FIDREN-907261 format. One record per residue: x, y, z of N, C-alpha, C in turn; residue in three letters. Coordinates in steps of 0.1 Angstrom, whole numbers, plus 5000, padded with zeros to 4 digits. Atoms other than C-alpha are relative to their C-alpha. Last residue first. Layout:
N
XYZXYZXYZALA...
//
This chain:
701
501449985007709520396071499150065007LYS500049915009713020426083499150044991LEU500649894995712920236115500150134990GLY498949894997715719996105499350105006ARG499350044989713019706106501150095005LYS500450044987710619886086500749965010ALA500049894995712919996059499350005013LEU498649924991714119666057499750135005LEU499750064983710719516053501250065006ALA500949944991709419766024500649935014ASP499149934988712719716003499250015011VAL500349874996711119415982500450095012LYS499849944988712419115966499550135002PRO498849934994711018935938500150105010GLU499949865008708218695939501150085002ARG501349965010707118385949500050114995GLY500849904998709718395977498850024994ARG500649994986711618075976499050085005PHE500650154999711518035938499749975013ARG501350015004712018415933499249875005VAL500949934989715118405958498950004992PHE499850074988716718105934499050095011LEU501150105001715718295902500049905012VAL501449975001717418615914498949874995THR500649984988720418425922498550055002ALA500149844998720918255890499450035013ASP501149955010721417885892500150155002GLU500150085015724517655903498850084995SER500449935012725317925928500149954987GLY498749945004725117765959499650104987GLY499649985015722017535953501250084998LYS499150095009721817415986500350004988SER498749984997721017746002500849894994LEU499449895010717717775981501650005005LEU499950045015716617435993500950104992GLU498950095002717417526028500149974987ARG499149915001714917826023501549905001PHE499849925013712217596012501350105001LYS499550085012712717366041500350044987THR498750054998712517646064500749914991ALA499149895005709417786051501549985002THR500049985013707817456055500650094993GLU499150125006709217396089499750004983GLN501150075008707917726105500749904990ASP499150135003710617816131498849914989PHE498649975006709618196135501049854997LEU499150104995705918096132501450014997ASP500749984986702918336123500949895010GLY500850154995703218206088499750015013LYS501450025008703718586077499549865004GLU501049894991706618616102498649994994LYS500350084988708518326084498950095008PHE500650115003708218486050499749905015ALA501749955000709118836067499249844994GLN500250034992712718656068498450035005PHE500350144999712918656034499549965016ALA501450065006711818996029500149855000ASP500949924996714519146056498949914996SER500150054991717218906040498650025011ASP500250165000716819006007499649945012LEU501349995007716619366014499749864998VAL501149974990719519316035498750024997ALA500650144993721319136008499350005010SER501150065008721319465989499849875006TRP501249925000722619636021499349934991THR500550014988725419406025498750065000TYR500750135001726119415989499449965015SER501450005002727119775989499349865002TYR500449994984730519665999498450035000TYR501350094995730619555962499650015015GLY501249955009732819795941498949915006ALA499749915007735819605958499050034992SER501049915002734719355979499950124993TYR501150085008737419095974498750095001GLU499850145005740519325981498849984993ASP498750065006741119695985500149874995ALA500049955012737219765990501449984994ALA501150055006736819536021500250054981HIS499650145006740219636035499049934992ALA501150075006739119976037500249874993PHE499850134992742220106060498649904997TYR498450094999743820346039499949885010PRO499650065008740120456025501449945003THR499249885010738220516055500849944989ARG498750025002735920256069500450114991TYR499850144992732520306087501449974996ARG500150145009732520656071500649885010PRO499150045006732920916101499649874990LEU500150175004729921076117501150004989ILE500150064990729721416136500349844996GLU498650004995730921596103500149925012PRO499949914989727621506086501449995007ILE499650064987728021316052500150095012LEU500449904987726621546026500249925014GLY501450054993726821305997499650065012TRP501150035012729321525975498749935008LYS500749855000731121636009498849984989ALA500949984990731821256014499550135001MET501050105002733221195980499050015010SER500849955009735421525981498749914999ALA500749904997736721426013499250054990LYS501150044985737521086004499350095002GLU500950075005739421205970498849965008PHE500949865008741421475986498649924995ALA500549944993742721186010498850114997ASP501150094994743420945984499250095010ALA499649974983745221205964499049935005ASP500849914992744421025931500750015011GLN500149994985746420835905499350115006MET498849914994745320805869499849995017LYS498850084992743420545850501150115003PRO498650015009740320745838500949975010GLU499850015011736820655845501550024994THR499049895008736520655881500049944986MET500649965012733620435892500750124992THR500250115010735420225916499350024988HIS498650045002736720495940499849934987TRP499249895003733120635941501349984994ASP500650005012731420285946500650144993MET499750095007733620245976499650004987ASP498549995002733220565990500549884991LEU500149915012729120535985501750034997PHE500450085012729520206005500250114986SER498950085009731520366030499749954989ALA498849925002729120646036501049914993ALA500449985011726020366036501450124995LEU500050115008727720216067499750054983TYR498750025001728220536085500249894990GLU499449885007724720666076501449925000THR500149995012723120316085500650114992MET499350145006724820286118499649994985ALA498649995000724120656127500549874994PHE499549925007720520666116501449994999GLY500150065013719820326133500450114989GLN498849995009720820476165500149964987ASN499449884995717520336181501450014992PHE499649945009715620086160500850145004THR499750055011715319826183500550084989ALA499249955009714820006213500849984988ALA500749865002711419896219501150084996LYS500649995011712719526215499450164996ARG499050025013715719566236499050024987ILE499249885002713219716264501049984988LYS500949885009710619436258501150164997ALA500150035013713519186264499250104995VAL498549975007714919356297499649974984LEU500149885001711019326310501250054992ALA501149975008710618966301500350164998GLU501649964993713618886321499250074988PRO500149835003716418706300498850045004MET500149965015716518336312500150155002VAL501649945004717818266346499950044986ASP500650095010721218066348498550054996GLY501250064995722218236378499349904993THR500050064986725918336370498949935006LYS498850084998725818336333500449945015HIS499149914991722418496330501449885002ASN499950014985720818296303500750065007ARG499549884989719918406268499849945012ALA498750014994719218066249500750095009TYR499250125003715917936243501649995004LEU500150104988714318216259500349895000LYS499149974991715718466234499849915012LEU498850075004713918266206500850035010PHE500250155001710418356216501349914999GLU500550044983711418726225499749844998PRO501550045000713118766190499949965012GLU500749904989716618936198498249985001PHE499249974988718918696178499150065013VAL501050074989716018576152501050015011TRP501349954996716918846127499249905009ASN499749914991720918776123498450045006GLU499950074987720218436108500050125013MET501650084995718718636077500249945012ILE501049874997721818826073498949955006GLN499849974989724218506068499050115008SER500050104991722218346041500650025013PRO501450054996721618656026499949905008LEU500249974988725218786024498649965008GLU499150114990726118565994499750065014VAL500650124995723618725973500649945011PHE501149954993725319075966498949905006ASP499349924986728418885959498950075006TRP500449875001726618635931500650075016ALA501149974993727918285939500050185000ILE500649925010730418145912498650045010TYR499349895001732417995940499350104991TYR499849964984730317705954500650144996GLY501449964992728817615920500150055011SER500649855007732317605905498850045004GLY499449924989732817295930500050144995ARG499049935005730517115907500550095010PHE499350105008727916845915501350074999ARG499849975012726217065940500849904995CYS500250135010724417005973500150004987ASN499949995014725417295996500049854994SER501350055007724017266031500149994984PHE500250124995727417306049498849934992LEU499250125004728317586027499849875003SER500049955013725217826035501149874993HIS500950085004725417696070499850004985LEU499550155001728717826073498949935000ALA499550045010727318156061500549895001HIS500750035014724818156085500749994989GLY500450135002727318096112499049974989PHE499150075006729118416103499449845001GLU499749975013726018606109501149914994HIS500950075008724818426142500450024984PHE499850124998728318516156498849924993LEU498950035008727918866143500249845000THR500349995017724618926157500949974990GLU501150115001725818816192499649994987ALA499150115002729019056187499149864999GLU499349965011726519366181500849854998ASP500850025011724719256212500449984985PRO500649885001727919266233498849964991THR500049935015729218916242498950125000LEU501549965002730118796276500250114989LEU500249875006733418606276498650014998ALA499750025014733318366305500050114991PRO501150035012733718476339500349974988ASN500850114998736418356363498850004990ASP500050054986738918626353499349884999GLY499049954991738218766321499549955013MET500650014986736718586291501150085006PRO499550084995737818776258499549975011ARG499549964988735819006238500349855009SER500849984989735218876203500850025014PHE499449944990737118866172499350065009ASN500849884995735618616148501150065008LEU498949934993736818346124499750125007VAL500449844995734218106115500950055003ASN499349954987735517776094499450165001TYR500249845002734017536069500750055015VAL499249964986735117166061499850164998VAL499149885000732617046033500650015014PRO500749934989731416656026500750185001THR499049974992732616515992499250125010VAL500349864991730016305978501150055008PHE499950004984731716035956499550155004THR501250044993730716005918500050005016GLY500050125005734216095909499049915004GLN498550065006734316375931499849884995ARG499850135000731116535941501049954988VAL500550055012731016875956500149854998TRP501050125002731417025989500050014983GLN501249975006734317285995499449864997ALA500550115011737217186017498550014997ARG498850075001738917446039499949904990ILE500050115000735917686034501349935000THR499550055010735418036045499949865000ASP500250155003733818246068500549974987CYS499950065012734918596083499449855000TRP500550125001734918836109499949964987ALA501350025007736819176114499549845004GLY501349974996740319216122499049974991GLY500449895006743419006110498750025008ARG501350015004744718746136499650134993LYS499750045009748518726144498549984991GLY499349925007748218966172500149954985PRO498750044996745418746187500950114989ARG498949945006741618826189501449965003PRO499449914994739218566199501150074994TYR500949884994736418346186500750135005PHE499049954993737718066162499550155005ASP500549874993735017826153501250045009MET498749924990735817546130499450075004TYR499749874999733017356113500950025012LEU499449994986732716986101500150164999ILE498549905000730516866076500450015012GLY500449905010727116676070501150084996LEU499149884999727416346086499750104990HIS499150005012724316126086500950115002LYS498550064997722716106122501350004989GLY499450135000719316126111501149935006ASP500750064988718516436120500449875002LYS501249995004721716546098499049955012GLU500850145005724916586114498650034996LYS501449985000727316896120499549854991ALA500550085007730816786136498350034999GLU501450074999732217076155499649904988PHE500350115015735517196161498849935003VAL501050135000736717466186499649934988GLN501050035008739717686181499349895005VAL501349934999741517826211498949954992GLU500450084987744517576211498550065002PRO499649914989745517756174499249915013ASN499149895002745617586142500550105012TYR500549855001743417276151501450094999VAL499049904999744016896149499550144997PRO499549945012740916716156501250085000VAL499150085005740116466183500850074989ASN498749974990738316676208501249964990LYS498950115006735016716183501450055010LEU498349974998732416906198500949884998GLU499450094989728616786183501650025001THR498449975001726517006161500649935013PHE499449974988722716896150501750025000THR498750044998720616936123500550015011ILE499950134997716616946120501649965002GLY499450135012716617216095500449895008PHE500549995015714817506115500449904990LEU501649995000714617376151499850044987LYS500650135002718217226145498450025003THR499750105009719817536133499349865001ALA500949945013718017766155500649904992LEU501049994996719817566185498850034989THR500250155004723117566169498449975002PHE500050025015722817946168499949844997ALA501049945005721817946206499949984984GLY500950114998724617696216498850064994GLU499450085007727017976203498949874998ARG500249945012725218226222500249894987VAL501450005002725318016252499450034990GLU500650145000728817936251498350004996ASP499850045014729618316245499849864996ILE498850094998728018426276500349934984PRO499450055014725118656263501449924999LEU501050105004722618706293500749954987TYR499850114991725518896315499149894994PRO498750104998725819126286500049895005ARG500650135011722219276284501149895001ILE501250104993722519496316499949874989ALA499350094991725819616301499249945009GLU499150145004724319736273500349925008GLU498750024999722019966294500649904994ASP499350135004718320026287501650035000LEU499750094989716020246308500949874995ASP500650154998714520326273500549955013TYR501350005007714820736267499349835001LYS501149934999717420786292498649994996ALA500250034986719620486288498750075008LYS500550145000719520516252499549955013LYS501349985005720420886255499049894999VAL500749934989723420806277498650034996LYS500550084990724520526253499450085012GLU501150065006724420786224499549885010SER501649944996726320986245499149914995TYR500049964986729520756246498650065002TYR500350114993729020616212499750025016ARG501450065004728820956195499449895008TRP501249974990731521156213498949924996ASP499950104988734421026194499350035012TRP500250135003732821156160500449905016PRO498850055010732521496174499549865000GLU500050155001729421686193501149964993LEU501050055010730122046201500449854997LYS499150045013731722146234498849944989PHE499549915007729922286267501149994984GLY498850035007729721986285500850114995GLY498949865002727222116307501149974995LYS498750044993725621756313501050125002GLU500750054987722121876299501249995011VAL500749914992724122026272499550005013ALA498749934997726021716260499550135010ILE499250064989722621556263501250065005MET500749944988721321826240500449925011ALA499749894997724021726215499250095011GLN498649974992723121396217500750115002LEU500050064987719721446207501249985006ASP500749894989720621676180499849955012ALA499149914997722921416165499550115009ALA499150094987720121166167501150085005GLU500949994988718021396146500449935011GLN500049864995720621446120499450035013ARG498749964991721221076121500150145002ALA500050054982717521016115501250025004ARG500949924995717721266081500049955016ALA499449884998720721086070499350085007LEU499250014990719020746073500950145003ALA500550034987716020856056501150015009PRO500849854997717921036025499449975015LYS499549914993720420736023499350155007TRP499850054986718120446018500850135007LEU501450024993716720535985500149995015GLN500649854999720320705976498549985006LYS499049924989722320335982499050155004LEU500350054985719420155963500850105009LEU501449964998719720415933499649905013LYS500149874996723620405934498250025003TYR499649994987723620025931499950155007VAL501050044991721320035903500549995013ASN501349944998723420275884498949965008GLU499949924992726520095889498850075006PRO499549875003725419815870500050085012ASN499849975015724119445871500950114998LYS500249855002722819475908500150014981ALA501449995002722519095909499550134998MET500849994992726119065902498950004999TYR500550134999728118935872499249995012GLU500650075012728219265855499649865003ASP501550014998728719435889499449924988LEU500250104990732519365888498649985000ILE499250145001733319515853499449885011PHE500750055012730919805855500349855000ASN501550034995732319885890499249924990ALA499950114992736019875876498549955005TRP499249984984734720125853500449875002THR499749894999733820165814500650045013LYS501049914990734219815806500350125003TYR501149955007735919655774498850075011GLY500950075002738419465790498750034994LEU499350085009741319695786499049884998LEU500449945013738519935803500949914988GLN501350015005738419715833499650064983ALA500350135005742219675836498549984995LYS499350045011742920035832499749854996GLU500649945011740420115859500449964987VAL501550075002741619855882499250074990ARG499850125009745219985878498849924997LEU499650005013744420315889499849894991GLU501249955008742220205918500250014989ALA500850125004745019985930498950034992ILE499750105011747420255927499049914995LYS500549935011745020485949500749954986ALA501650025005744720215975500050064988PHE500150115002748820185978498549974993VAL499750015014749220575978499649854996VAL500649905008746820606008500449974985THR500750095008748120276025499250084989ASN501449925008750920436040499449924993ASP501550064999752820156062499050104996THR499950115006756320246052498549924999ALA499450094994755820596058500249864993GLY498750065007754020886050500549895007THR498849925000750620896068501049954994LYS500549835005747120776066501150084999ASP499450025014748020386073499650114992CYS499150155005745720386102500650044988ARG498849945008744220766108500949904998SER500549945013740620656118501350074995ALA500750115010741920416144499550074990TYR499050105003744420686161499449904989ALA499349935010741820956160501049884994THR500650015014739320706176500950084993LEU500150175000742020616207499050024984ILE498650055006743120996210499749874996LYS499349935011739821146212501149944995THR501050045012738320896234500450084987ARG499750145005741120946256499249934993LEU498649975004740621336259500549864995GLU500349985012736921266266501450014991ARG498949925005737521066296499950034988ASN500549844997734020946304501050084995SER498749964994735020596290499350164999ALA500049984987732020376281500950125008SER501150014993731020366247499950035013GLN500649895004734620466233498250035004LEU499349904995736220176254498950154996PHE500449964987733519936245500650105006PRO501349945000734220006207499550025016TRP500349855003738220046212498450005001ILE499249894991739019696232499350144995SER500649994988736619436214500350095013PRO501349954997737319576182499549965014ALA501050125003740919566183498750045003LYS500849935010742519936181499349864996LEU499650005013743919876216498850034989THR501150045009743719956250500650024988PHE499849995013746119906279498849994991VAL501250045008745919986315500450004986TRP500749915009748820006339499049944992LYS500649904993750219826369499450114992GLY500750034988752319586348499750125008GLN500049864992753419736317499249985012LEU498849994991755119416300499850145009GLY499149895006752619416271501450025008ALA499450075013751019096285501150074990LYS499250094994750619296319500649914989THR498749964993749019576301500849915004ALA499149995012746519316283501350115005ALA499550135003745619206317501050034984GLU499350054990744719546330501249854996ALA499049905004742819636300501249975011ALA499650025014740819326304501350084996ALA498950114997740419416341500649944987VAL499049974993739019746332501049895005ILE498949925013737019636305501150055011GLN499450105008735319366332500850084990ASP498950064996734919656358500649884990GLU500650124991732619856336501249935006PRO500050145005734220186322499649875011LEU501050065008732720506333500149864994GLY501549954997735720676348499149964989ALA501150135006738820476335498850045005LEU500349985012741220806341499249904993GLU501149895002741020746378499450054985ASP501250055000742720446373498850094999LYS500849984987746020616366498449934998SER499250004984748720526342499050005010ASP500849924988746520456311500750015011VAL499550024985748520346279499450105009VAL500449884993746720346244500149985016LEU500450034984748420096225499550135005LYS500549914990748920096187499649975013PHE499149914993751019846171499850095008GLU499450074990748619566161501050105010ASN500850024991746519806141500849935012THR500449904994749419946124498949985008GLU499049964991750819596115499450145009LYS500050094988747519466104501250045010LEU501249974990746719756081500449915012LEU499649894991750519736066498550045008ASN499050014990750119366058500050135007ASN500250084989746719416041500850005011SER501349924992747619706019499749935011PHE499249904994751019516010499150075007LYS499050084990749119186000500550115009VAL501350044991746619395978500749945011ILE500449904991749519565963499149995009LEU499049944990751319255953499450105011SER499850094991748119105934501150055013SER501050044991747419405918500149945013LEU499849884993751119415904498750035009GLU498850014989750419065891500550105010GLY500550094993747119125875501350005011ASN501049924991748119465858499949885013ILE499349914990751319285845499150055008ALA499150084990749218995831501050115007ARG500750064988746819245818500849925008LEU500449904990749719405797499049975013ARG498749994992750819095782499850115009GLU500250114991747118995771501350035010LYS501049994991746819345755500249885012GLN499649914994749819285734499250075014ALA498850034993748618945724500750145008PRO498750035009745319075713501349985010ALA499049875002742419045739501149954989LEU500449935016739518775735500950104997ASN499950115011740818535764499850064987ALA499249945013741218865787500249894989GLY498250034999740318695819500650034990GLY499649934991736718835816501550005003ARG500249865007736218645782500450115011VAL499049995009737618325802500150144992PHE499049994991735318395832501650004991ARG500049864999732518435808501250025010ARG499749905011733118095795500050165002PHE498850035006733417935828500150064990ILE499349954991730218105841501650004994ASN500349865003727918015810501250045009ARG499549975015729217645812500150154998LEU498649995001728717645848500550024988LEU499349914993725517765848501550004998THR500249895012724217515817500650135011ALA498950015009725717235840499850134989GLN498949974995723617345871501150014989GLU499849844996720417405851501350005006PRO500749934989720917085833500250115004ASP499249994989722517035799498850035011LEU501250034990720816865769500550045015GLN499650094990723217045744498849945009LEU500250125005722117205711500449875010ASN501250035001721717515728499449884994ALA500650024989725217505742498249984999ARG501050105001726817475710498849985011GLU500749945013728717835711498949874997GLU501149934996729517705749498950054987TYR501050054995731117415736498750095003VAL500950075006733117565710498649925009ALA500849945008734117845733499049904990LYS501049934989735717615761498750064989VAL500850114998737517425732498950065010ARG500950085012738817715719499249945002LYS501049925002739817875754499149954988PHE500850014989741917595760498750104996LEU500750145005743817645727499149965010ALA501049995013744118015734499549864999GLU499550135009745617965769499050004989ASN499249945011745118335784500249894990LEU501049915009742418225810500550054985PHE501050095003744717915824498950114989ILE499650115012748118115819498849924999ASP500149915011746318425837500649874989ASP501149975003745618235868499650044985ASN500350105001748918095871498650014995HIS499350065014750418435868499549894996ALA500649935012747718545895500549964988ALA501550065003748718235916499250114989LEU499550125007752718345916498349924993MET499849975013751618705923500449864991PRO500949935008749918605953500350034986ARG501350115003752418325965498950074991VAL499750105013755418555968498649944994LYS499649895010753718835990500549924989ALA501549945009751818546008500750084990GLU500250075011755518386015498550034994ILE498849995011756718686032499449934991GLU500249895010753318726050501250014991GLN501250045011753718366063499750134992LEU499750065012757118446076498849944990THR499249945011756318746094500449894988ASP498949984993753218576112501150074989ASN498949965008749718496105501050045007THR498850054993747318276124501450064993GLU500150034984743818396115501149975009ALA500949894993744018546080499949985015GLY499549885005747418386065498850115006ALA498749924992746918076086500050144995LEU500450024984743317986071501150075009VAL500849904994744318096037499350025014GLY499149854998747317876036499050125004PHE499450004985744817576043501050125002VAL501349974988742617686014500750015014ASN500249844999745817755989498750035013ASN498849934992747317395998499550135001VAL499850064984743817195994501450095007ARG501249944989742617435965500649945010ALA499949844998746217365947498850065007LEU498649994992746016985949500350145004ALA500550014986742417015936501250015012GLU499349924989743517155905499549985015GLY498649985000741217015877500550085013SER499450124991737716875885501350025000ASP500449994990736117205871500649895010ASP499249884994738417215842499650015014LEU498350034995737316835836500850155004ALA500050094989733516935836501449985005ALA500549944991733917215810500249945015ILE499549865000736317065785499550045013ALA498249995003736216675785500450135002ASN499150094991732516655799501550025004ASP500249934987730816955782500949925009PHE501550024994732216835750499950075014THR500349954985735316915729498449995004PRO501149875003736016695698499850045016PRO501550035000738816435711499150135000LYS500350055015742416505705498550004995ALA501150144999742616645742499650014982ASP499550085010745616935741499349864995GLN499849895014743517195759500549924989ALA501249975002742416915787500050094987ILE500850155003745916755790498850054992ALA499350075012747517095793499449914993LEU500449915010745117205820500549964986VAL501350035003745916895840499550104987GLN500050135006749816945834498649964996ALA499949935016749217305844500049864993ASN501349925006747417205878500450024985HIS501250075001750016965886499050044994GLN499450075010752817235883499149884995ARG500049905010750817475904500249894987ILE501250005002750517195930499750084987ALA500650125007753917135930498650014994GLU499250025013754917515934499949884993GLU500849925011752317555960500849974987PHE501250045001753617255983499250104986ALA499850145007757117345979498649964996PRO499450005010756217695992500149904991MET500849925011753917606018500650004985PHE500750095011755817346035499450074991ASP499250055012758217596050499549884992GLU499849885010755517746073500949944991ALA498849894995755017416091499950104987LYS499749955013752017156087501050135007ILE499050035009752016886110500450104991ARG499050014993749817006138501449954995ASP499549884997747517136114501150005009PHE499250004988746816816100500950105007PRO498450015002744216906074500750005015PRO499749844999740816766078501550024999VAL498949955008740316416064500350165000GLY500549945010737216336085500850054987PHE501849995001739116256114499550054990PRO500649914990742716286101498549955001THR500750094994744816046080499650055013LYS500449934986745616326055499249895009TRP501450024997747216146025499850045014GLU500350124994750616276017498550005003THR499850105011752216555995499749845006PHE500549995010750616836015500249894990PHE501250084998752016696047499150014988PRO500849854999755716756034498449955002ASN501150035004757616436043499150134999PRO501050104991761216526055498350014992ALA500549924988763416676028499049895005LYS498749934991766216546003499350065011ALA499150084990763716275989501150065006PRO498649965004761216555978500949885008SER499149914991757816395985501450004995PRO498950054993755816255954500850065008ALA498649955002752516435948501249905008CYS499249994988749216255944501550054998ALA499250114999747216375916501050015010ILE498649995001744416585921500749884997ALA499450135000740716635911501550014998LEU500450134995739216965919501349915000ALA499350074992739017325909499649854998ILE500050145008738017535881500549895007LEU501350064999737117845902500049894990ALA500050125007740517995893498649924999LEU499449975013739618325900500049884993CYS501149955006737918235933500149994984ALA500950105003740918025942498750054992VAL499350095009743118315937499349874995ALA499949945014740818585951500349894992ALA498749925004740118415983500150004987ARG499350105008736618335992501050074994ILE498849975009735418516021500549904992LYS499950145008731618526031501450014993ARG499849985014731318806056500549884995MET
//
């Protein structure tokens, strides 16, 4: 997931800072001094929680002064003194907010969560102060209305259009009373989103499935048992075994544990997070978010929140999203029904005597896969030690684009587990910095994401190189063994690395070019990287047994390829169900509170989701829909059409590493959001995208 924090994305007008003077009554705040670190990365070793509030306050004050100067400029408005100046403003705020975003997502605690609860509304109000500034909008509008007479290059023209639209979408044309209501809505939404996220993290961290007897762990491979024992020891439960709702714990458990009662217990806990009355109930929180979004959208002249959001995406409107989802839903659901029948048949073979339920799916699908393809995921993992998979991603970047990655040991990090790499061009020229953070911790939110600490842009004629980070939640090393990734985890590493490449390859003048990327295009650079992971030719370059060093046997590779479309009905159905749920919430036309559980049940019944499958995310823990991917969760599928078609370009050349195709693709990545996403894709592919390659890849054609 490409994660662009909402406050910065909304500002999207970021850059040049004025140095801040430290408070005489306090020790120097790291945000008020020059960062004398390698490549100017944040001095994480010196940044403390108490530094953030004064830094935010001062950075907002600075940005206000910069914006005021632009709004009150006595010279006639031009692209340079209005549009470019806005884009160049607020670098100090971006600096603080980007660093805070790293810690709030990957290393949070009670103190940081309290700060976030205060800061989100502050940033929302600051954002409103910019977009509702009448004098400033007058200057922006004047330049926009003269755009036909200006000799602007494509990046300048795109930035002008985007900034003007941001003002309009930010309420610049509203009447005074409407502007005040918009301010109130934005402030309340910012607080609710923080509450939703913190509730989810709290409930996810609190649950523990404690097992007293090893006999109850039948079916689990030894490394999972060892991991559970270590988790129990850390929890003060020596001699027991603990399983959690974190991805490296729950999903392998559901896949391997023979004990159906325990499988039922852990999946029920996962699926009911924040779905009960009490301090962490998110059903009311989400319903209120959805209600306020309807009101905000209609205040700004849109029928629904989805219409408001999609107006700036490739999809353009909800109708086009539903059209794509329904095109895939029918074959995916049909395949899922057949898969369910196969699993039920396996239950019958084993004389289980029960009907297939959601907590049975992963367990019995492994049995069916073993029977059909003689393939066991545990046979694959020894060939996917985390360091080799990471180096595989680096090798792919080298073969495609000629770049290299070198680990740095002298760079401050926010946690000792974090690794830092310098990216260089083939000629040794510095390209950027990449942080990689692999393992779950109590202070780390679930999932995987990529973001920038420092975006690429050109500051006063100087090319600023990017600082990027990948955050993941993978299985930890056990005993003397390295962390052995599942196939899904290996693909996730390549996915987030693809987002990192998108940022590292950016070659734009304006910072706004990096923020104004269509959300349903932004997953193309990440998802295309997944296509190489299990290609036989590429597996030989990185998939080695962690004990023997042997490459993955051809027989095992053949089995993986043969089973490539196995369980795709389930995978597509659970994902599409969540996409429908997101769209249904955000195509409401009346701003009123809903019963979240009843709304979700009605949505799933409408689309015909079978009871054996849960939507990938239910409403009370659907963080994508609550925050940045609202009305946009479908974008993984939209981008899947793009990435499958784009990868086909390499296939058509008969060379997975074709240099001409790779060069053209890097050119696409270098543009960020400086041009229309459809134009960029067509320039690369020579035509508009087709869905055929995706259907074939998923076995749905």
